[in-house]
C-alpha positions as CSV (number, residue, x, y, z in Angstrom):
1,X,-4.9,-8.1,40.1
2,X,-5.2,-6.8,36.6
3,X,-7.5,-4.0,35.5
4,X,-10.3,-6.2,34.1
5,X,-10.5,-8.1,37.4
6,X,-10.5,-4.9,39.4
7,X,-13.4,-3.6,37.3
8,X,-15.4,-6.8,37.6
9,X,-14.9,-7.0,41.4
10,X,-15.9,-3.3,42.0
11,X,-18.2,-2.4,39.1
12,X,-20.7,-0.8,41.5
13,X,-18.0,1.5,42.8
14,X,-17.2,2.6,39.3
15,X,-20.9,3.3,38.6
16,X,-21.2,5.2,41.9
17,X,-18.2,7.4,41.0
18,X,-19.8,8.2,37.6
19,X,-23.1,9.1,39.3
20,X,-21.3,11.3,41.8
21,X,-19.4,13.1,39.1
22,X,-22.7,13.6,37.2
23,X,-24.4,15.2,40.1
24,X,-21.3,17.4,40.7
25,X,-21.6,19.1,37.3
26,X,-24.7,21.0,38.4
27,X,-27.4,18.4,37.9
28,X,-29.0,19.1,41.3
29,X,-32.5,17.9,40.6
30,X,-31.8,14.4,41.9
31,X,-35.4,13.8,42.9
32,X,-36.7,14.1,39.3
33,X,-33.9,12.0,37.8
34,X,-33.3,8.3,37.7
35,X,-29.9,7.0,36.9
36,X,-29.5,3.7,35.0
37,X,-26.1,2.0,34.9
38,X,-25.3,1.1,31.3
39,X,-21.8,-0.1,30.7
40,X,-18.1,-0.1,31.7
41,X,-15.4,-0.5,29.1
42,X,-11.7,-0.3,28.8
43,X,-10.8,2.2,26.1
44,X,-7.6,1.4,24.3
45,X,-7.5,3.8,21.5
46,X,-8.8,7.4,21.3
47,X,-7.8,10.6,19.5
48,X,-7.8,13.0,22.5
49,X,-8.5,11.0,25.7
50,X,-5.4,9.4,27.4
51,X,-5.5,5.6,27.0
52,X,-5.8,3.0,28.3
53,X,-8.7,4.3,30.5
54,X,-12.0,3.2,31.9
55,X,-15.2,4.5,30.2
56,X,-18.3,4.4,32.3
57,X,-21.7,5.2,30.8
58,X,-24.9,6.0,32.7
59,X,-28.3,6.9,31.3
60,X,-30.4,9.7,32.8
61,X,-34.2,9.4,32.9
62,X,-36.9,11.7,34.2
63,X,-38.3,9.6,37.1
64,X,-41.7,11.3,37.1
65,X,-42.4,10.9,33.4
66,X,-40.3,7.7,32.9
67,X,-38.7,9.4,30.0
68,X,-35.1,9.1,28.6
69,X,-33.2,12.4,28.9
70,X,-29.7,11.5,27.8
71,X,-26.5,9.9,29.0
72,X,-23.3,10.8,30.8
73,X,-19.9,9.3,30.0
74,X,-17.0,9.5,32.5
75,X,-13.4,8.6,31.7
76,X,-11.1,7.5,34.5
77,X,-7.5,6.3,34.6
78,X,-6.6,3.0,36.4
79,X,-6.4,4.8,39.7
80,X,-10.0,6.1,39.3
81,X,-8.8,9.7,38.7
82,X,-10.8,12.0,36.4
83,X,-9.7,12.2,32.8
84,X,-12.7,13.6,30.9
85,X,-16.5,13.5,30.8
86,X,-19.4,14.1,28.3
87,X,-23.0,14.9,29.0
88,X,-25.3,14.4,26.1
89,X,-29.0,15.3,26.4
90,X,-31.3,14.4,23.5
């Protein structure tokens, strides 16, 4: 099975991995945050992230105020191993 098929067949697993990594970076106020799955992409060209890789984006919202806080981007290799991450709060 190629990479695209694996992602399509297990996209919820990829989002779960991204959410897990997000909470592991010290975001422990889970009750006040709502995670929204945004996108999964295959990155084929980048200046400093090893490619090809899988880019998973999730949005973080305040669940009490229903307000957008920012987003988290996780980069994994084909074996779902960590490559890099970005947390951007607006």
